[in-house]
C-alpha positions, 0 to 999 in steps of 0.5 A, spaced: 511 499 501 494 505 507 473 510 512 465 510 512 465 517 508 466 516 500 471 519 497 471 521 490 477 520 486 478 524 480 484 525 475 485 532 472 480 530 467 475 528 472 474 521 472 472 516 478 477 511 482 478 504 479 480 499 484 487 496 486 489 490 483 492 484 488 499 484 489 501 479 493 496 474 497 498 472 504 497 465 506 493 463 512 488 469 511 481 467 514 475 468 509 469 473 511 464 470 515 457 469 514 452 475 515 449 473 521 456 473 525 457 480 524 458 484 531 460 491 533 466 494 530 472 498 534 479 500 533 484 498 538 483 493 544 485 498 550 490 502 545 495 496 546 494 492 540 489 492 534 482 488 534 481 482 531 476 484 526 475 477 524 472 475 531 469 482 532 466 483 525 466 477 522 470 479 516 477 480 517 484 477 517 484 476 524 490 479 529 496 477 525 503 477 528 509 479 524 516 475 525 523 478 524 525 485 522 519 487 516 518 494 515 513 493 509 508 487 507 503 487 502 497 483 504 491 481 500 483 480 501 480 473 499 477 473 492 471 477 492 472 482 497 476 488 498 480 492 504 476 498 507 480 499 513 486 496 517 490 496 523 497 496 524 502 496 530 509 497 531 512 498 538 509 500 544 504 505 545 508 509 550 513 510 545 508 513 540 508 506 536 501 504 538 496 501 533 494 505 528 487 505 524 488 507 516 482 508 512 483 506 504 479 510 499 473 508 496 472 504 492 477 500 496 483 496 494 484 488 494 491 489 496 494 494 501 502 495 503 502 495 510 508 500 513 509 504 519 512 511 518 514 515 523 517 522 522 523 524 526 524 531 529 528 533 524 523 531 519 526 525 516 521 519 515 523 512 518 519 506 517 519 501 523 518 494 524 511 491 524 509 488 530 502 485 528 496 487 523 489 486 522 485 487 516 477 488 515 474 486 509 468 488 505 465 485 499 468 488 492 464 492 488 458 489 484 458 482 489 453 484 493 448 488 488 448 482 483 445 477 489 440 482 492 437 485 486 436 478 482 432 475 488 427 480 490 424 482 483 423 475 481 419 473 486 414 478 488 412 480 481 411 472 479 407 470 484 402 475 486 399 477 479 399 469 477 394 467 482 390 473 483 387 473 476 387 466 475 382 464 480 378 470 482 375 470 475 374 463 474 371 461 480 366 467 482 361 467 476 360 459 477 359 458 484 358 465 487 356 463 494 360 457 495 367 458 492 368 466 494 367 465 502 372 458 501 378 460 497 379 467 498 380 467 506 384 460 505 389 463 500 390 470 502 392 468 509 396 462 507 401 465 502 401 473 504 403 472 511 408 466 510 412 470 505 412 477 508 414 475 515 419 470 513 424 474 508 423 481 511 424 481 518 430 476 517 435 480 513 434 487 515 435 486 523 441 482 521 445 487 517 443 494 519 446 493 526 452 490 523 455 496 520 456 502 525 462 504 522 469 503 524 472 507 530 479 511 527 484 513 532 486 520 533 492 523 530 496 528 534 494 536 533 499 540 528 500 547 532 504 552 532 507 556 538 501 560 539 496 554 539 494 556 532 493 550 526 500 549 523 500 549 516 507 547 515 505 540 518 509 534 514 506 527 512 510 521 511 514 520 504 510 516 499 511 508 498 511 505 491 503 503 492 500 509 496 501 515 499 498 515 507 496 521 510 495 522 518 491 528 518 492 532 524 486 532 529 485 539 529 485 539 521 480 544 519 473 541 517 472 546 512 479 544 508 478 541 502 482 534 501 486 534 495 491 530 493 496 530 487 501 525 486 506 526 480 509 519 477 515 519 472 514 513 467 520 509 464 519 512 457 520 519 461 513 521 461 510 524 467 503 524 469 500 528 476 494 524 479 489 527 483 484 525 489 479 530 491 473 530 496 469 536 499 470 534 506 475 534 511 478 528 515 481 528 522 484 521 521 489 517 517 487 515 510 491 511 504 491 513 497 492 507 493 496 509 486 493 503 482 486 505 484 486 511 480 482 511 473 488 514 469 493 509 472 496 506 466 496 498 465 502 494 464 506 499 468 513 495 470 517 501 473 516 508 475 518 513 480 514 517 485 517 524 485 512 529 487 506 529 492 502 535 495 497 534 500 491 540 501 492 543 508 500 543 508 505 547 505 510 541 505 511 538 498 515 531 498 520 532 492 521 540 493 526 543 498 522 545 505 525 550 509 532 549 505 532 542 507 535 537 502 530 535 496 527 528 498 530 523 492 524 519 488 521 513 490 524 508 485 519 502 484 519 496 480 513 491 478 515 484 478 511 478 478 505 482 480 509 485 486 510 492 487 516 494 491 522 499 491 528 498 487 534 496 491 539 501 492 546 497 490 551 498 495 558 496 495 562 497 502 569 495 503 572 497 497 578 501 498 579 508 495 585 511 498 592 512 495 596 505 495 603 504 493 606 498 491 613 495 488 613 494 481 612 486 480 607 486 486 599 487 487 595 491 491 592 488 497 585 484 496 579 488 498 573 484 501 567 487 499 560 487 501 555 488 495 547 488 496 544 481 497 539 483 492 543 484 486 545 477 482 549 479 477 557 479 477 561 485 479 567 487 474 573 490 476 575 496 472 581 499 470 582 506 467 586 507 460 586 512 455 580 509 451 576 509 458 574 504 463 576 497 461 574 491 465 580 487 468 576 481 471 569 479 473 568 478 481 564 473 483 559 474 489 557 469 494 551 471 498 553 478 497 560 478 499 566 478 494 573 478 494 577 483 489 584 481 487 588 486 483 593 484 477 600 485 478 603 492 476 610 491 473 611 498 470 614 503 475 613 510 475 606 509 473 599 511 477 593 506 475 586 507 477 581 502 479 574 502 480 568 496 482 562 496 478 555 493 479 551 494 473 544 496 474 538 491 473 530 491 473 531 490 481 537 494 483 539 501 481 547 499 480 553 502 483 560 504 481 565 505 487 570 511 488 576 510 484 582 507 488 589 509 485 595 505 486 602 508 485 607 503 482 614 505 485 621 501 483 622 495 487 628 495 492 632 489 492 
């Protein structure tokens, strides 16, 4: 499958958040403008579309439309910059799908996965198609500090001590009346006024007004029937990259913001990652998993199986009010891109009881398999020694035709199934069993 406050991130051992590594660079993103072009920020334009942050703040992607049916999109900031907040929109504001501004945790990630989650009345989370988005960039940690401290300390200490001790002791003893009045007034007014007014007024007025802080959209309140805060409010399911929490607008300000995410890795081990802040929030925040300091390097697959958000009794991965437990989010990393493992599906394979005459074969099945699955399918037959492969079924753009062998022995029941082996990109699947009863041929 994302705010001005500084949110500290700590593991159970108490360390700080690390930056999220880039995932997928999106072609066509505009780079940040110079400091002088930054204007005031806002969240959305008349609550109908996302603001073009490139035009309004001078540092952003601009407003970018998403074409086609896309529910998840990974985007990146230019090199040397990170994404501190962004706006994403799905449908119309009247349907509750208007612009949504999301703050990323600090330090901010270089990449984010954009989604638009909506929780239905039955508690189910659905991801809607993206309409457009706008990203805001800020220099990555270490970029700004490396430039400013270098220039300021080196210029002031070098020039001031160098000229004053050299000329004053030399000239004064020799020609006191002549040189003192001449040189002292000349050099002091010339150098001091020229440097001080030029550098100080130029930089300070430019940067200070350009950082007023983003305006975040207010989320609906979570209320019970009597109007009190509903501690049973639900948040959307996690994705493979982040847990995005739309905190209710009436979220108690004194409530500690605590996020816990349990992840199971390929070797079977589990780790619980924690984000903590002493200040409550009342807008949307995105907790990026790979930002966490304890996130292991070189991970290629994992499952997000449980989450806990402070201030809510709901836990993803647990039964809530007798509802079914949500399945873990199965994730894979391929060429640096993080995404959900495809769930292989086999549609069209018959699992009903079929009767055929001896010497004939069951009618062929036309099967639609998951398009992301690339390996051939196998038709298997049950024997006394277990399931054995009968034939390999070729696929063409996700479609396959399953042809069964001739069955010659009357009186037997033969069982078939279709199997798709799992891979790094797909879960794999096995169909239900087709039972074929062979009867004596009538002539």
